[in-house]
N, C-alpha and C positions, 0 to 999 in steps of 0.2 A: 222544533221536533215535529215530524210528520208521521201520523199513524195511518197505515194502509189497511183496508178491509177488502177481502175478495168479494167481488160482486157477480152479477150475472154474466155468463159467457166469458168468465175469466177477467172481466174488468175490475178495477179497484176504485174505491172511493177514498180520497185522500183528505184526512182531517189534520189541519195544522194545529198543534197544541201550543197554546200560549202558556207563559209562565204560571199564570193564575190557574189555568186548567190543570197543569201538572201538580201544583200545590194542593188543589182540592182533592185530586185523586190520590196523591201520595200521603198527605198529612191528615186527611179527613177520612175519605172512603176506606183506604187500606188500614188506617189506624183502628177504626171501629168495626171493620169487616162488613159494614152496611151503612146506608144512609136512607133518608126519605125526602120527599118533596118538602115537608114541613121543616125538617132540620136544615136542609140546604137554604131554604128561604130565610130562616132565622139567622143562620151563620154567615151567609155570603151575599144574599140579595135582600137585605132588610128594607131597602127603600124602593124596591121594585115590586111588580105584581108577581103572582105565582106563575104567570105565563113565561116570564124570563127564566125561571128555574126549569120549567118544563122544556123550554127551548134548549137550554144547556144540556139537559139529560138526553134529549133527542140527538143532539150533535155528538155527544160522547158515545151514545149507543150506535149511531151510524158509523163511527170510527172503530167499533168493536172494542170499546174501552169500558163500557158499562153494560150490565145486563140486569134483569129483574128476577125476583122470586116472591112468592106469596108471604105476606106478613100476618095479616088476619083479614078474613072476609075477602073483599075485593081490593084491599089495600096492599100495595106492593112495597118492597124495599129494593134498593139497588146496591150492587156490589161490583167489584172489579172483575174483569174477564182474565183468562189466562194470557191473552194477548197484551193486556195492560200490565200484568205482572212482569211479563218478559220485557216489554218495552221500557218500563220504569225500574227494572231490576228489583222487584219486590219479592217477598216470600211467596212462593206459589200457592200457599194455603189461603192467602187473602182472596184468591179467585174462586174459592169453593163456596157454594151456598151453605148457610148454616144448617146443621142438622137440627131436627125438631127439638131434641133434648136441650140444645144450647141457645135456641132462638130467643127465649125470654130473657136470659142473662145478657146476651149481646145487645138486645134492644134496650134493656134496663141501663146498661152502660151508656149507650147513645143518648137516651132520654135524660138521664141525670146530668150528663156533661153539657148537653146542647139545648135542652128545652126547659130548664128550670129558670128561677129568678136570676141566677148568675150562671155564666158559662164557665166551664172548667176544662183544663187540659189533661186529657187521659194520656197516660204513658203507654206506649207500645211495649210489648214484651222485650224487644231489643233495647228500647230506652231504659227500661227498669234495670235490666241486667248490666247495662253499660254504666248508668249513673249510680246504681246502688248494688254493686256486686256483693257486698258484705251482707245484704239482706235477702239475697236469692234463696228461696226454699227448694231443697232437693225434692224431686218427684212431685212438683207442683207446677201448674200452668204459669204461675207468676204473671197473671193477667188481671186486669181490673183495678190497677193502681192509678191514682191521679194526684195532681198537686193542688192542695187546698190552701186558699188564701183568704177565705171569707167566713170561716166558722166563728170568728170572733164577733161577727155581727149578730149572731144568734145566741151565743153562749158567753158568759162572763170570763173569758180567757184572754191572755195577751195576744195582740196582733202579731202574727209571724207566719211564715210559710211552714206547712206541715205536709206529711205524706198521708194520703187517704187511700182507703180501699173500699170499693163499691160492692156491697152485698145485695143481691137482687132476691127479693121474696117472691118466689114463683109459686104462690099459694100454699106455703108451708103452714102447718098448724102453729098457733101462737105459742103453744107450749114448747115446740121444738126450736124456735128461733134463738132464745137465749142459750140453749144447749149447744147449737151449732156455732154460735159466736164465741162462746167460752172455749170451745175446742180450737177455733181459729186463733184466738188470742194466746192460749196456752202453748200452741205449737211455736208461735213466734217468741214467746218468752224463753224458750229453750236456747235461743241463739243470742249470745252476749250483745251483739250490735243492736238487735231489736230491743232487748230488755233495757240496756243502759242508755243508748244513744237516742232512741225514739220513744218507746212506751214510757220509760222512766221519767222523762222530762215533758210529758204531755204533748208530744209532737206526732202522735198517730191518731187518725180519725177513721172511724168506720161509718160509711154512709149506707144506710139501709133504704132501698127503693121498694116501695110497695104500691098496690093498685088503688087503694081508697083512703080517704081521710080518716074513716073509722078505724081501719087497720093500722094506719100510721099512729093514731093516738093510743091504741092498745099496745103497740110495740114500744112506744116511748115509756109507757108505764111499766111494761114488763122488763125493760132494761135498767130500771132504777137500781143503782148500786152494783151493777154487773162487774165493773172493774173501775177502780177509782182513777186510774191514770190514762184510760182510753176515752177519747171523746166520741160521742155518738150523734149522728145527724140522721133523722128519719124524714123522708120525703115521699109524697104520693105522686103517681103517674097514672092517670085514668086509662091511657091506652095500653098499659101493661096488662090490664085485666083481659082485654081483647086478645092479646098475644097468647096469654096463658090458656084462655078458653080454646083458642084455635089449636094449640098444641094438644090439649086433652082430647079434642074432637078427632085429631089425626090419629092419636094412639088408639082411641076407641074404635076407629074405623078399621085399623089394622092394615096389612099390606094389600 
């Protein structure tokens, strides 16, 4: 596959996409709606230097397949372009930069699945609707789900595949988090498939991503006994604090 980008004086730069390039763009960048140098390094170039990652990003950018947007401070994230979405038959929305209100949540999904002790496979919205049509919630984004295969390493539960949902703590008060999670669980319990097939047999995990170890420990204590059949996993991601702080700064600055 060849990607053309208009150049100066009507010329074009031709970028030949290899299968691996397409897989990264389709199955990673589009799935998460963003990526970073650190994530690409961890996931696709673990045995190379960061220069190899930057070289790939430059090549994809030259082919008008990747573009960048601010994440926090001088740190950028990368997302697909409209040209990439059209070329790869992707949902056009994956080519839109994330709005400030959703940036922390999107980054939290990425960090939890790609930067933790274990990597996890996030389900795209289409994946979730196709594989679990009986679990689709009306008037819900149906985003943030992943397949969990590792929680038995942290909790005394049987080893098996479970459905997980990523909840990103974007600097909520500790008091509010159990309230929000209770509402999230209650909504699912109204649907028979959720209640009997998943939650009732201990096959649903809620992963809470927060910014600091201190907040992580406090959340773990606050969730004690919240629901006996739902498994909870709380992890910390230091970079999330920077993203949340950046979002607050942008809102404070105004238009």
